[in-house]
Biotite code that builds the C-alpha atoms (Angstrom):
import biotite.structure as struc

atoms = struc.array([
    struc.Atom([28.871, -0.099, 18.206], chain_id="A", res_id=1, res_name="MET", atom_name="CA", element="C"),
    struc.Atom([27.611, -3.580, 17.435], chain_id="A", res_id=2, res_name="GLY", atom_name="CA", element="C"),
    struc.Atom([25.546, -3.818, 20.619], chain_id="A", res_id=3, res_name="GLU", atom_name="CA", element="C"),
    struc.Atom([26.580, -7.424, 21.208], chain_id="A", res_id=4, res_name="ASP", atom_name="CA", element="C"),
    struc.Atom([25.809, -8.875, 24.642], chain_id="A", res_id=5, res_name="VAL", atom_name="CA", element="C"),
    struc.Atom([28.125, -11.583, 25.894], chain_id="A", res_id=6, res_name="THR", atom_name="CA", element="C"),
    struc.Atom([28.053, -13.544, 29.136], chain_id="A", res_id=7, res_name="ILE", atom_name="CA", element="C"),
    struc.Atom([31.397, -14.569, 30.627], chain_id="A", res_id=8, res_name="ARG", atom_name="CA", element="C"),
    struc.Atom([32.611, -15.953, 33.919], chain_id="A", res_id=9, res_name="GLU", atom_name="CA", element="C"),
    struc.Atom([33.892, -13.562, 36.567], chain_id="A", res_id=10, res_name="ILE", atom_name="CA", element="C"),
    struc.Atom([37.657, -13.502, 36.696], chain_id="A", res_id=11, res_name="GLY", atom_name="CA", element="C"),
    struc.Atom([39.052, -10.315, 35.218], chain_id="A", res_id=12, res_name="ARG", atom_name="CA", element="C"),
    struc.Atom([40.644, -7.633, 37.400], chain_id="A", res_id=13, res_name="PRO", atom_name="CA", element="C"),
    struc.Atom([37.953, -5.140, 38.404], chain_id="A", res_id=14, res_name="GLY", atom_name="CA", element="C"),
    struc.Atom([34.984, -7.532, 38.031], chain_id="A", res_id=15, res_name="ASP", atom_name="CA", element="C"),
    struc.Atom([34.307, -7.844, 41.753], chain_id="A", res_id=16, res_name="LEU", atom_name="CA", element="C"),
    struc.Atom([34.743, -4.119, 42.399], chain_id="A", res_id=17, res_name="GLY", atom_name="CA", element="C"),
    struc.Atom([32.376, -3.330, 39.532], chain_id="A", res_id=18, res_name="TRP", atom_name="CA", element="C"),
    struc.Atom([29.718, -5.603, 41.043], chain_id="A", res_id=19, res_name="ILE", atom_name="CA", element="C"),
    struc.Atom([29.856, -3.784, 44.386], chain_id="A", res_id=20, res_name="VAL", atom_name="CA", element="C"),
    struc.Atom([29.960, -0.295, 42.843], chain_id="A", res_id=21, res_name="MET", atom_name="CA", element="C"),
    struc.Atom([27.169, -0.976, 40.361], chain_id="A", res_id=22, res_name="ALA", atom_name="CA", element="C"),
    struc.Atom([24.858, -2.352, 43.046], chain_id="A", res_id=23, res_name="HIS", atom_name="CA", element="C"),
    struc.Atom([25.508, 0.559, 45.406], chain_id="A", res_id=24, res_name="GLY", atom_name="CA", element="C"),
    struc.Atom([24.955, 3.197, 42.724], chain_id="A", res_id=25, res_name="ARG", atom_name="CA", element="C"),
    struc.Atom([22.003, 1.622, 40.920], chain_id="A", res_id=26, res_name="LEU", atom_name="CA", element="C"),
    struc.Atom([19.964, 0.681, 43.997], chain_id="A", res_id=27, res_name="TYR", atom_name="CA", element="C"),
    struc.Atom([20.504, 4.145, 45.493], chain_id="A", res_id=28, res_name="ALA", atom_name="CA", element="C"),
    struc.Atom([19.404, 5.827, 42.248], chain_id="A", res_id=29, res_name="GLU", atom_name="CA", element="C"),
    struc.Atom([16.439, 3.597, 41.435], chain_id="A", res_id=30, res_name="GLU", atom_name="CA", element="C"),
    struc.Atom([15.113, 2.583, 44.862], chain_id="A", res_id=31, res_name="PHE", atom_name="CA", element="C"),
    struc.Atom([16.608, 5.059, 47.343], chain_id="A", res_id=32, res_name="GLY", atom_name="CA", element="C"),
    struc.Atom([18.474, 2.322, 49.222], chain_id="A", res_id=33, res_name="TRP", atom_name="CA", element="C"),
    struc.Atom([21.242, 3.504, 51.524], chain_id="A", res_id=34, res_name="ASP", atom_name="CA", element="C"),
    struc.Atom([24.904, 2.468, 51.754], chain_id="A", res_id=35, res_name="ALA", atom_name="CA", element="C"),
    struc.Atom([24.068, -0.525, 53.965], chain_id="A", res_id=36, res_name="SER", atom_name="CA", element="C"),
    struc.Atom([22.965, -2.336, 50.785], chain_id="A", res_id=37, res_name="PHE", atom_name="CA", element="C"),
    struc.Atom([26.324, -1.703, 49.129], chain_id="A", res_id=38, res_name="GLU", atom_name="CA", element="C"),
    struc.Atom([27.967, -2.992, 52.313], chain_id="A", res_id=39, res_name="SER", atom_name="CA", element="C"),
    struc.Atom([25.909, -6.203, 52.125], chain_id="A", res_id=40, res_name="LEU", atom_name="CA", element="C"),
    struc.Atom([26.905, -6.707, 48.486], chain_id="A", res_id=41, res_name="VAL", atom_name="CA", element="C"),
    struc.Atom([30.557, -6.074, 49.400], chain_id="A", res_id=42, res_name="ALA", atom_name="CA", element="C"),
    struc.Atom([30.371, -8.833, 52.050], chain_id="A", res_id=43, res_name="ARG", atom_name="CA", element="C"),
    struc.Atom([28.734, -11.256, 49.599], chain_id="A", res_id=44, res_name="ILE", atom_name="CA", element="C"),
    struc.Atom([31.367, -10.518, 46.956], chain_id="A", res_id=45, res_name="VAL", atom_name="CA", element="C"),
    struc.Atom([34.238, -10.745, 49.472], chain_id="A", res_id=46, res_name="ALA", atom_name="CA", element="C"),
    struc.Atom([32.985, -14.130, 50.709], chain_id="A", res_id=47, res_name="ASP", atom_name="CA", element="C"),
    struc.Atom([32.679, -15.339, 47.124], chain_id="A", res_id=48, res_name="PHE", atom_name="CA", element="C"),
    struc.Atom([36.206, -14.162, 46.274], chain_id="A", res_id=49, res_name="ALA", atom_name="CA", element="C"),
    struc.Atom([37.739, -15.723, 49.390], chain_id="A", res_id=50, res_name="ALA", atom_name="CA", element="C"),
    struc.Atom([35.836, -18.985, 49.616], chain_id="A", res_id=51, res_name="GLU", atom_name="CA", element="C"),
    struc.Atom([34.296, -19.948, 46.270], chain_id="A", res_id=52, res_name="ALA", atom_name="CA", element="C"),
    struc.Atom([34.542, -23.646, 45.464], chain_id="A", res_id=53, res_name="ASP", atom_name="CA", element="C"),
    struc.Atom([34.850, -23.495, 41.662], chain_id="A", res_id=54, res_name="GLN", atom_name="CA", element="C"),
    struc.Atom([33.254, -26.931, 41.313], chain_id="A", res_id=55, res_name="THR", atom_name="CA", element="C"),
    struc.Atom([30.062, -25.703, 43.004], chain_id="A", res_id=56, res_name="ARG", atom_name="CA", element="C"),
    struc.Atom([30.141, -21.875, 42.839], chain_id="A", res_id=57, res_name="GLU", atom_name="CA", element="C"),
    struc.Atom([30.502, -19.451, 39.925], chain_id="A", res_id=58, res_name="ARG", atom_name="CA", element="C"),
    struc.Atom([29.773, -15.923, 38.851], chain_id="A", res_id=59, res_name="GLY", atom_name="CA", element="C"),
    struc.Atom([29.062, -14.223, 35.535], chain_id="A", res_id=60, res_name="TRP", atom_name="CA", element="C"),
    struc.Atom([29.345, -10.769, 34.027], chain_id="A", res_id=61, res_name="ILE", atom_name="CA", element="C"),
    struc.Atom([27.207, -9.648, 31.091], chain_id="A", res_id=62, res_name="ALA", atom_name="CA", element="C"),
    struc.Atom([28.910, -7.230, 28.729], chain_id="A", res_id=63, res_name="GLU", atom_name="CA", element="C"),
    struc.Atom([27.477, -4.995, 26.029], chain_id="A", res_id=64, res_name="LEU", atom_name="CA", element="C"),
    struc.Atom([30.133, -4.079, 23.490], chain_id="A", res_id=65, res_name="ASP", atom_name="CA", element="C"),
    struc.Atom([32.798, -4.947, 26.067], chain_id="A", res_id=66, res_name="GLY", atom_name="CA", element="C"),
    struc.Atom([31.365, -2.901, 28.968], chain_id="A", res_id=67, res_name="ALA", atom_name="CA", element="C"),
    struc.Atom([29.773, -4.618, 31.998], chain_id="A", res_id=68, res_name="PRO", atom_name="CA", element="C"),
    struc.Atom([25.976, -4.338, 32.134], chain_id="A", res_id=69, res_name="VAL", atom_name="CA", element="C"),
    struc.Atom([25.004, -7.187, 34.449], chain_id="A", res_id=70, res_name="GLY", atom_name="CA", element="C"),
    struc.Atom([26.103, -9.852, 36.897], chain_id="A", res_id=71, res_name="CYS", atom_name="CA", element="C"),
    struc.Atom([24.976, -12.806, 38.982], chain_id="A", res_id=72, res_name="VAL", atom_name="CA", element="C"),
    struc.Atom([26.533, -15.299, 41.406], chain_id="A", res_id=73, res_name="LEU", atom_name="CA", element="C"),
    struc.Atom([25.694, -18.940, 42.072], chain_id="A", res_id=74, res_name="CYS", atom_name="CA", element="C"),
    struc.Atom([26.851, -19.977, 45.545], chain_id="A", res_id=75, res_name="VAL", atom_name="CA", element="C"),
    struc.Atom([26.334, -22.941, 47.861], chain_id="A", res_id=76, res_name="ARG", atom_name="CA", element="C"),
    struc.Atom([23.404, -22.589, 50.244], chain_id="A", res_id=77, res_name="HIS", atom_name="CA", element="C"),
    struc.Atom([23.533, -26.218, 51.431], chain_id="A", res_id=78, res_name="SER", atom_name="CA", element="C"),
    struc.Atom([24.765, -29.534, 50.056], chain_id="A", res_id=79, res_name="ASP", atom_name="CA", element="C"),
    struc.Atom([21.686, -29.928, 47.838], chain_id="A", res_id=80, res_name="ASP", atom_name="CA", element="C"),
    struc.Atom([20.677, -26.273, 47.359], chain_id="A", res_id=81, res_name="CYS", atom_name="CA", element="C"),
    struc.Atom([22.419, -23.485, 45.428], chain_id="A", res_id=82, res_name="ALA", atom_name="CA", element="C"),
    struc.Atom([21.668, -19.808, 45.890], chain_id="A", res_id=83, res_name="GLN", atom_name="CA", element="C"),
    struc.Atom([21.364, -17.228, 43.137], chain_id="A", res_id=84, res_name="LEU", atom_name="CA", element="C"),
    struc.Atom([22.789, -13.954, 44.452], chain_id="A", res_id=85, res_name="ARG", atom_name="CA", element="C"),
    struc.Atom([23.128, -10.322, 43.434], chain_id="A", res_id=86, res_name="ILE", atom_name="CA", element="C"),
    struc.Atom([21.532, -10.351, 40.000], chain_id="A", res_id=87, res_name="LEU", atom_name="CA", element="C"),
    struc.Atom([21.864, -6.901, 38.459], chain_id="A", res_id=88, res_name="LEU", atom_name="CA", element="C"),
    struc.Atom([21.169, -5.477, 35.009], chain_id="A", res_id=89, res_name="VAL", atom_name="CA", element="C"),
    struc.Atom([22.241, -1.922, 34.197], chain_id="A", res_id=90, res_name="GLU", atom_name="CA", element="C"),
    struc.Atom([19.795, 0.267, 32.228], chain_id="A", res_id=91, res_name="PRO", atom_name="CA", element="C"),
    struc.Atom([21.963, -0.111, 29.096], chain_id="A", res_id=92, res_name="ALA", atom_name="CA", element="C"),
    struc.Atom([21.466, -3.884, 29.250], chain_id="A", res_id=93, res_name="GLY", atom_name="CA", element="C"),
    struc.Atom([17.719, -3.903, 29.787], chain_id="A", res_id=94, res_name="ARG", atom_name="CA", element="C"),
    struc.Atom([15.395, -5.136, 27.054], chain_id="A", res_id=95, res_name="GLY", atom_name="CA", element="C"),
    struc.Atom([18.125, -7.434, 25.714], chain_id="A", res_id=96, res_name="ARG", atom_name="CA", element="C"),
    struc.Atom([17.357, -10.561, 27.800], chain_id="A", res_id=97, res_name="ARG", atom_name="CA", element="C"),
    struc.Atom([20.475, -9.937, 29.901], chain_id="A", res_id=98, res_name="VAL", atom_name="CA", element="C"),
    struc.Atom([18.722, -10.836, 33.163], chain_id="A", res_id=99, res_name="GLY", atom_name="CA", element="C"),
    struc.Atom([17.216, -13.991, 31.670], chain_id="A", res_id=100, res_name="ALA", atom_name="CA", element="C"),
    struc.Atom([20.562, -15.076, 30.239], chain_id="A", res_id=101, res_name="ARG", atom_name="CA", element="C"),
    struc.Atom([22.331, -14.519, 33.562], chain_id="A", res_id=102, res_name="LEU", atom_name="CA", element="C"),
    struc.Atom([19.654, -16.452, 35.478], chain_id="A", res_id=103, res_name="VAL", atom_name="CA", element="C"),
    struc.Atom([19.820, -19.253, 32.877], chain_id="A", res_id=104, res_name="ASP", atom_name="CA", element="C"),
    struc.Atom([23.620, -19.465, 33.290], chain_id="A", res_id=105, res_name="ALA", atom_name="CA", element="C"),
    struc.Atom([23.208, -19.678, 37.063], chain_id="A", res_id=106, res_name="CYS", atom_name="CA", element="C"),
    struc.Atom([20.457, -22.329, 36.914], chain_id="A", res_id=107, res_name="VAL", atom_name="CA", element="C"),
    struc.Atom([22.283, -24.467, 34.367], chain_id="A", res_id=108, res_name="GLU", atom_name="CA", element="C"),
    struc.Atom([25.497, -24.316, 36.372], chain_id="A", res_id=109, res_name="PHE", atom_name="CA", element="C"),
    struc.Atom([23.649, -25.256, 39.601], chain_id="A", res_id=110, res_name="ALA", atom_name="CA", element="C"),
    struc.Atom([22.054, -28.208, 37.824], chain_id="A", res_id=111, res_name="ARG", atom_name="CA", element="C"),
    struc.Atom([25.403, -29.361, 36.385], chain_id="A", res_id=112, res_name="SER", atom_name="CA", element="C"),
    struc.Atom([27.090, -28.945, 39.804], chain_id="A", res_id=113, res_name="ALA", atom_name="CA", element="C"),
    struc.Atom([24.663, -31.484, 41.274], chain_id="A", res_id=114, res_name="GLY", atom_name="CA", element="C"),
    struc.Atom([22.334, -29.252, 43.272], chain_id="A", res_id=115, res_name="TYR", atom_name="CA", element="C"),
    struc.Atom([18.718, -30.418, 43.558], chain_id="A", res_id=116, res_name="ARG", atom_name="CA", element="C"),
    struc.Atom([17.272, -26.937, 44.186], chain_id="A", res_id=117, res_name="ARG", atom_name="CA", element="C"),
    struc.Atom([18.231, -23.322, 43.729], chain_id="A", res_id=118, res_name="ILE", atom_name="CA", element="C"),
    struc.Atom([16.883, -20.467, 45.819], chain_id="A", res_id=119, res_name="ARG", atom_name="CA", element="C"),
    struc.Atom([17.116, -16.707, 45.951], chain_id="A", res_id=120, res_name="LEU", atom_name="CA", element="C"),
    struc.Atom([16.167, -13.865, 48.250], chain_id="A", res_id=121, res_name="TRP", atom_name="CA", element="C"),
    struc.Atom([14.737, -10.697, 46.758], chain_id="A", res_id=122, res_name="THR", atom_name="CA", element="C"),
    struc.Atom([12.544, -7.763, 47.737], chain_id="A", res_id=123, res_name="ASN", atom_name="CA", element="C"),
    struc.Atom([9.125, -6.634, 46.547], chain_id="A", res_id=124, res_name="HIS", atom_name="CA", element="C"),
    struc.Atom([10.059, -3.476, 44.599], chain_id="A", res_id=125, res_name="PRO", atom_name="CA", element="C"),
    struc.Atom([12.309, -5.420, 42.199], chain_id="A", res_id=126, res_name="LEU", atom_name="CA", element="C"),
    struc.Atom([9.510, -6.149, 39.722], chain_id="A", res_id=127, res_name="THR", atom_name="CA", element="C"),
    struc.Atom([11.672, -6.654, 36.622], chain_id="A", res_id=128, res_name="ALA", atom_name="CA", element="C"),
    struc.Atom([13.714, -9.290, 38.459], chain_id="A", res_id=129, res_name="ALA", atom_name="CA", element="C"),
    struc.Atom([10.514, -10.984, 39.628], chain_id="A", res_id=130, res_name="HIS", atom_name="CA", element="C"),
    struc.Atom([9.425, -11.383, 35.991], chain_id="A", res_id=131, res_name="ARG", atom_name="CA", element="C"),
    struc.Atom([12.762, -12.978, 35.097], chain_id="A", res_id=132, res_name="VAL", atom_name="CA", element="C"),
    struc.Atom([12.593, -15.358, 38.078], chain_id="A", res_id=133, res_name="TYR", atom_name="CA", element="C"),
    struc.Atom([9.003, -16.417, 37.315], chain_id="A", res_id=134, res_name="ARG", atom_name="CA", element="C"),
    struc.Atom([9.861, -17.004, 33.644], chain_id="A", res_id=135, res_name="ALA", atom_name="CA", element="C"),
    struc.Atom([12.732, -19.271, 34.758], chain_id="A", res_id=136, res_name="ALA", atom_name="CA", element="C"),
    struc.Atom([10.313, -21.313, 36.900], chain_id="A", res_id=137, res_name="GLY", atom_name="CA", element="C"),
    struc.Atom([11.079, -19.963, 40.380], chain_id="A", res_id=138, res_name="PHE", atom_name="CA", element="C"),
    struc.Atom([8.181, -20.054, 42.844], chain_id="A", res_id=139, res_name="ARG", atom_name="CA", element="C"),
    struc.Atom([7.628, -17.919, 45.945], chain_id="A", res_id=140, res_name="LEU", atom_name="CA", element="C"),
    struc.Atom([8.050, -20.021, 49.105], chain_id="A", res_id=141, res_name="VAL", atom_name="CA", element="C"),
    struc.Atom([8.007, -17.342, 51.828], chain_id="A", res_id=142, res_name="SER", atom_name="CA", element="C"),
    struc.Atom([7.861, -13.617, 52.422], chain_id="A", res_id=143, res_name="SER", atom_name="CA", element="C"),
    struc.Atom([8.400, -11.376, 55.411], chain_id="A", res_id=144, res_name="GLU", atom_name="CA", element="C"),
    struc.Atom([8.359, -7.607, 56.007], chain_id="A", res_id=145, res_name="PRO", atom_name="CA", element="C"),
    struc.Atom([11.612, -6.048, 57.165], chain_id="A", res_id=146, res_name="HIS", atom_name="CA", element="C"),
    struc.Atom([13.297, -2.670, 57.437], chain_id="A", res_id=147, res_name="HIS", atom_name="CA", element="C"),
    struc.Atom([16.612, -2.696, 55.591], chain_id="A", res_id=148, res_name="SER", atom_name="CA", element="C"),
    struc.Atom([18.685, -0.369, 53.430], chain_id="A", res_id=149, res_name="PHE", atom_name="CA", element="C"),
    struc.Atom([16.743, 2.599, 54.818], chain_id="A", res_id=150, res_name="GLY", atom_name="CA", element="C"),
    struc.Atom([13.415, 1.258, 53.497], chain_id="A", res_id=151, res_name="GLN", atom_name="CA", element="C"),
    struc.Atom([10.387, -0.740, 54.603], chain_id="A", res_id=152, res_name="ASP", atom_name="CA", element="C"),
    struc.Atom([10.515, -3.814, 52.373], chain_id="A", res_id=153, res_name="LEU", atom_name="CA", element="C"),
    struc.Atom([9.031, -7.259, 51.970], chain_id="A", res_id=154, res_name="VAL", atom_name="CA", element="C"),
    struc.Atom([11.721, -9.888, 51.551], chain_id="A", res_id=155, res_name="GLY", atom_name="CA", element="C"),
    struc.Atom([10.855, -12.929, 49.483], chain_id="A", res_id=156, res_name="GLU", atom_name="CA", element="C"),
    struc.Atom([12.441, -16.349, 49.130], chain_id="A", res_id=157, res_name="VAL", atom_name="CA", element="C"),
    struc.Atom([11.905, -18.079, 45.789], chain_id="A", res_id=158, res_name="HIS", atom_name="CA", element="C"),
    struc.Atom([12.970, -21.607, 44.848], chain_id="A", res_id=159, res_name="GLU", atom_name="CA", element="C"),
    struc.Atom([13.313, -23.723, 41.735], chain_id="A", res_id=160, res_name="LEU", atom_name="CA", element="C"),
    struc.Atom([13.350, -27.534, 41.682], chain_id="A", res_id=161, res_name="ASP", atom_name="CA", element="C"),
    struc.Atom([16.301, -28.402, 39.453], chain_id="A", res_id=162, res_name="LEU", atom_name="CA", element="C"),
    struc.Atom([15.005, -31.923, 38.884], chain_id="A", res_id=163, res_name="ALA", atom_name="CA", element="C"),
    struc.Atom([12.143, -30.419, 36.884], chain_id="A", res_id=164, res_name="ALA", atom_name="CA", element="C"),
    struc.Atom([12.355, -30.094, 33.134], chain_id="A", res_id=165, res_name="THR", atom_name="CA", element="C"),
    struc.Atom([11.058, -27.133, 31.186], chain_id="A", res_id=166, res_name="ILE", atom_name="CA", element="C"),
    struc.Atom([8.283, -27.739, 28.690], chain_id="A", res_id=167, res_name="SER", atom_name="CA", element="C"),
    struc.Atom([8.078, -25.968, 25.317], chain_id="A", res_id=168, res_name="ALA", atom_name="CA", element="C"),
    struc.Atom([5.588, -23.575, 26.926], chain_id="A", res_id=169, res_name="GLU", atom_name="CA", element="C"),
    struc.Atom([8.120, -22.650, 29.613], chain_id="A", res_id=170, res_name="GLY", atom_name="CA", element="C"),
    struc.Atom([6.275, -24.344, 32.486], chain_id="A", res_id=171, res_name="ALA", atom_name="CA", element="C"),
    struc.Atom([8.221, -26.505, 34.905], chain_id="A", res_id=172, res_name="ALA", atom_name="CA", element="C"),
    struc.Atom([7.284, -30.172, 34.839], chain_id="A", res_id=173, res_name="LYS", atom_name="CA", element="C"),
    struc.Atom([8.592, -32.936, 37.102], chain_id="A", res_id=174, res_name="PRO", atom_name="CA", element="C"),
    struc.Atom([11.362, -34.960, 35.512], chain_id="A", res_id=175, res_name="ALA", atom_name="CA", element="C"),
    struc.Atom([10.484, -38.540, 34.652], chain_id="A", res_id=176, res_name="THR", atom_name="CA", element="C"),
    struc.Atom([12.555, -41.671, 34.309], chain_id="A", res_id=177, res_name="GLY", atom_name="CA", element="C"),
])
């Protein structure tokens, strides 16, 4: 196996089902989340499949040697704000910058689609995802405890100003001109 990771747009038969199944299985195994999380992901994926405006919404699958190892969606939150949803990286894809590449694809698409901001909702135990989001320039804007998926969690909203440019050091700077 060449261990090549590729990122492609969602669109092949089975992509959407894989996203739901992978989320349900992985979050149950790694975090003990119950089937209500898989149900939430199924609703998000069903809404995306039924209503996605391809000029403003997209999804990507990461593959390692042809097998899916990650995914992310970029959907409309409001006219000027996109939302990054359901980022996932399978254990086989970890340590290969799969999460960073998926987040980059989502951010770049949101910028090119004319959004001014992009946001995401996550939960405190997802530390690897937090590192990816911080590295991409997302900043925490709010947090709130909740009981979901059979767990006591702290939900967090993070946002990124898409008008900012990224310096060579990786820090977001306001765009000029």
